[in-house]
C-alpha positions in Angstrom: 117.6 73.8 81.4 115.4 74.1 84.4 113.6 77.5 85.0 114.0 78.1 88.7 112.2 81.5 88.4 108.8 79.8 88.6 109.3 78.8 92.2 110.6 82.1 93.5 108.1 83.9 95.8 108.5 87.4 96.9 106.6 89.3 99.6 105.6 92.9 99.3 103.9 94.7 102.2 100.9 96.9 101.8 100.4 99.3 104.7 96.8 100.3 105.4 96.4 103.7 106.9 94.5 104.0 110.1 91.9 106.2 108.5 90.8 103.4 106.1 90.7 100.9 108.9 88.7 103.3 111.1 86.2 104.0 108.2 85.7 100.3 107.4 85.4 99.4 111.1 82.7 102.1 111.5 80.7 101.0 108.5 80.8 97.4 109.6 79.6 98.4 113.0 76.7 100.4 111.4 75.8 97.2 109.5 75.9 95.2 112.8 78.4 92.7 111.4 81.4 91.1 113.1 83.5 91.0 109.9 87.2 91.8 110.4 88.2 95.1 108.8 91.5 93.7 107.6 89.7 90.8 105.9 87.2 93.2 104.2 90.1 95.4 102.9 91.9 92.2 101.6 88.7 91.2 99.7 88.5 94.8 98.2 92.1 94.6 97.1 91.5 91.2 95.5 88.5 92.6 93.5 90.4 95.8 92.4 93.4 93.8 91.2 91.4 91.2 89.4 89.4 93.9 87.6 92.3 96.1 86.6 93.4 96.5 83.0 96.8 95.0 83.8 97.7 91.3 83.2 97.1 90.3 86.8 95.3 87.7 88.7 94.7 88.1 92.5 93.5 85.3 94.8 92.8 85.8 98.5 94.8 83.1 100.3 94.2 84.3 103.9 92.6 86.9 106.1 95.4 89.3 105.3 97.0 87.7 102.3 96.6 87.9 98.5 98.6 85.9 95.9 99.2 88.0 92.8 100.2 86.4 89.6 100.7 87.2 85.9 97.6 86.5 83.9 97.3 87.9 80.3 93.9 88.9 79.2 92.9 90.0 75.7 92.3 93.5 77.0 95.5 93.7 79.2 97.6 96.8 79.1 101.3 96.1 79.0 103.3 96.8 82.2 106.0 98.4 80.0 105.8 100.0 76.6 
């Protein structure tokens, strides 16, 4: 029996509030950097997800894209009890 679930990809949108974009943009401007605020936020999200207690792995795959997958760690909390 072939498990077709492995190849199913779903997309979930994350909406970033203007207040966060504005804050990041201002801080980047203070540092005199040309980094894209959306790219910086995507990197932050990748770090947060990878360092959570949940069995997740996050990999930035584009300027505004993160691939999230299941990755069990010895310290992982279950999603459901």
